[in-house]
C-alpha positions in Angstrom: 27.9 21.4 29.5 30.0 20.6 26.5 29.9 16.9 27.3 26.1 16.9 27.6 25.8 18.6 24.2 28.2 16.1 22.7 26.3 13.2 24.2 23.0 14.5 22.8 24.5 15.0 19.4 25.8 11.5 19.5 22.4 10.1 20.5 20.8 12.1 17.7 23.3 10.7 15.2 22.7 7.2 16.3 18.9 7.6 15.9 19.4 9.0 12.4 21.8 6.2 11.5 19.3 3.5 12.8 16.5 5.1 10.7 18.7 5.1 7.6 19.8 1.5 8.1 16.2 0.4 8.7 15.0 2.0 5.5 17.9 0.7 3.5 16.7 -2.9 4.2 13.9 -2.4 1.7 13.9 -1.8 -2.0 12.8 1.6 -3.3 11.7 3.0 -6.6 11.5 6.7 -7.5 9.2 8.6 -9.9 9.6 12.2 -11.0 6.5 14.4 -11.2 6.0 18.1 -12.0 5.7 18.7 -8.2 8.5 16.6 -6.9 9.6 13.0 -6.6 7.5 10.1 -5.4 9.4 7.5 -3.5 7.9 4.1 -3.0 9.4 1.7 -0.4 8.4 -1.9 -0.7 8.1 -3.1 2.9 6.5 -6.5 2.0 3.2 -8.5 1.8 0.6 -5.8 1.3 2.6 -3.1 3.1 4.0 0.0 1.4 5.6 3.3 2.4 5.2 6.3 0.0 6.9 9.7 0.4 5.9 12.8 -1.6 6.8 16.4 -0.9 8.0 15.4 2.6 4.7 13.7 3.3 4.9 10.2 4.5 2.1 7.7 3.7 2.0 4.3 5.3 -0.2 1.6 3.7 -1.3 -1.3 5.9 1.6 -1.1 8.3 2.4 -4.5 9.8 4.9 -5.1 12.6 5.8 -8.6 11.3 7.6 -6.9 8.4 9.5 -4.0 10.0 10.5 -2.3 13.2 8.2 0.7 13.0 10.2 2.5 15.7 12.9 2.9 13.0 10.6 4.1 10.2 9.4 7.7 9.6 6.2 8.7 11.3 3.1 9.0 9.2 1.3 12.0 7.8 -1.3 9.6 6.4 -2.1 6.0 7.1 -4.2 4.0 4.7 -5.9 0.8 5.9 -7.5 -1.4 3.3 -9.4 -3.7 5.6 -9.6 -5.2 9.1 -7.6 -8.4 8.7 -4.6 -8.6 11.1 -2.0 -8.5 8.4 -3.4 -5.2 7.3 -4.7 -3.6 10.5 -1.9 -3.7 13.2 -2.7 -1.3 16.1 0.8 -1.7 17.4 2.4 -0.5 14.2 -0.1 2.4 14.0 0.7 3.6 17.5 4.4 3.7 16.7 4.1 5.8 13.5 1.1 8.0 14.5 1.6 11.7 15.2 -0.8 14.2 16.6 -1.8 15.3 13.1 -1.7 11.9 11.4 -4.8 11.3 9.3 -5.9 7.6 9.2 -8.2 6.7 6.3 -10.0 3.4 6.9 -13.0 1.2 6.4 -16.0 0.8 8.8 -14.7 -2.5 10.1 -11.3 -0.9 10.8 -12.9 2.0 12.6 -14.8 -0.4 14.8 -11.4 -1.9 15.9 -9.2 1.1 16.5 -11.9 3.7 17.2 -10.2 6.5 15.3 -9.7 7.7 11.8 -11.7 9.1 8.8 -14.2 6.6 7.4 -14.0 6.0 3.7 -16.6 3.9 1.9 -16.2 2.7 -1.7 -16.5 5.7 -4.0 -15.6 8.3 -1.3 -12.9 10.9 -2.1 -10.8 12.9 0.4 -8.1 15.5 -0.2 -5.7 15.0 2.7 -2.6 17.2 3.1 -3.0 18.2 -0.6 -3.1 14.6 -1.8 -6.3 13.4 -3.5 -7.3 9.9 -2.3 -10.3 7.9 -3.5 -11.6 4.6 -2.0 -12.5 2.0 -4.6 -14.0 -1.5 -4.2 -11.9 -4.5 -3.2 -13.5 -7.9 -2.8 -13.7 -11.6 -3.7 -16.1 -13.2 -6.1 -14.7 -16.7 -6.6 -12.5 -17.4 -3.6 -14.5 -18.3 -0.5 -14.1 -19.8 3.0 -15.4 -23.2 3.9 -18.7 -21.7 5.0 -19.2 -20.2 1.6 -18.5 -16.6 2.5 -15.9 -14.7 0.5 -12.6 -14.1 2.1 -13.2 -10.4 1.4 -16.9 -9.6 1.1 -18.1 -6.8 -1.2 -18.3 -3.4 0.5 -16.0 -4.3 3.4 -12.6 -3.4 1.9 -11.0 -0.5 0.1 -8.5 -0.1 -2.6 -7.1 3.4 -3.0 -6.4 5.7 -5.9 -3.8 8.4 -5.0 -2.9 11.4 -7.1 0.6 12.7 -6.9 0.6 15.7 -9.3 0.0 14.1 -12.7 0.8 10.6 -11.4 -2.0 8.2 -10.4 -1.2 5.2 -8.2 -3.7 2.4 -7.6 -3.3 0.2 -4.5 -5.8 -2.5 -5.0 -6.0 -4.0 -1.5 -7.2 -7.6 -1.1 -9.3 -8.1 -4.2 -10.0 -10.2 -7.3 -10.3 -8.9 -10.8 -13.7 -7.3 -10.2 -16.0 -5.6 -12.7 -15.4 -2.2 -11.1 -11.8 -2.2 -12.4 -13.2 -1.4 -15.8 -14.0 2.1 -14.4 -10.4 2.9 -13.6 -8.7 5.2 -16.1 -5.2 6.6 -16.6 -3.5 4.5 -14.0 0.3 5.1 -14.0 1.2 2.6 -11.3 -0.9 -0.3 -10.1 -0.3 -2.7 -7.1 -2.3 -5.9 -7.6 -2.4 -8.8 -5.1 -1.5 -12.2 -6.2 -1.9 -15.0 -3.6 -4.2 -17.9 -3.2 -6.7 -18.5 -1.8 -7.2 -14.9 -0.6 -6.9 -12.7 -3.7 -5.8 -13.5 -7.3 -4.0 -16.1 -9.4 -1.4 -14.8 -11.9 -4.0 -15.3 -14.6 -6.5 -13.1 -12.8 -3.9 -10.5 -12.2 -3.0 -10.5 -15.9 -6.7 -10.1 -16.8 -7.0 -7.2 -14.3 -3.9 -5.6 -15.8 -5.3 -5.8 -19.3 -8.4 -4.0 -18.1 -6.7 -1.3 -16.0 -3.7 -0.9 -18.4 -1.3 0.6 -15.9 2.1 1.9 -17.3 3.8 0.0 -14.4 2.4 -3.1 -12.7 3.7 -4.2 -9.3 2.4 -7.6 -8.2 2.3 -7.5 -4.4 1.0 -9.5 -1.5 2.2 -12.6 -3.5 3.6 -14.9 -0.8 5.1 -18.0 -2.5 3.4 -17.3 -5.9 5.8 -17.7 -8.8 6.2 -14.1 -10.1 7.7 -15.4 -13.3 4.2 -16.5 -14.3 2.8 -12.9 -14.4 5.8 -11.8 -16.5 5.1 -14.6 -19.0 1.4 -13.8 -19.1 1.9 -10.2 -19.9 5.0 -10.4 -22.1 2.9 -9.4 -25.2 1.5 -6.3 -23.4 4.2 -3.9 -24.5 2.5 -0.9 -22.8 2.6 -2.6 -19.3 5.9 -2.8 -17.6 5.9 -5.6 -14.9 8.2 -4.9 -12.0 8.9 -7.5 -9.4 10.0 -6.3 -6.0 10.5 -8.0 -2.6 6.9 -8.1 -1.5 6.4 -11.7 -0.6 
């Protein structure tokens, strides 16, 4: 009996070590709020992992970037749109629990057949976290057939409230007029890769409109991130942080 208990404890220890090692592969930032710390893990591309008050939020989980068997299971999953680098059914199955809440677009819902539909402008309070869906779309960048890579009304960005801290995860978008309606953004994630989202110049214009305290370019592929630092060097109220998100 003692040997069985010992083996079980060893197996549990190995699982915990593997999870810790898996998470240590990624950069993290921490923010203090009146109700606890927000931890942001930068998985890569358009994929994030946020933890607040023991709640785990996965944003656009993608198996190409991480072994989701080794990452914490989700209390909330946010899906910005239906493209395969943002909607990965395999990753979702690995992190989903019985009480996981998936917030998603109509096109995502058609693909995975579960979740809470959020259209642009909708707000949900999920596990005490206020989440609002905002527009994310292309105006200039289009496919060969003339259709935008991300048509208006199809994708979501998300605003998340963590106590007094507001985080804006833009999704795949350009610097669209609706960004002028965003106020008091503490942390903004803006995509910066062509031809699908924004140039550094477009990100700079978006940042000047949104005026986040901290800007994280993300989903930037091979884009030179030094360019956005240069473009915003005179914006003393915006701190540009570059993390491993290519």
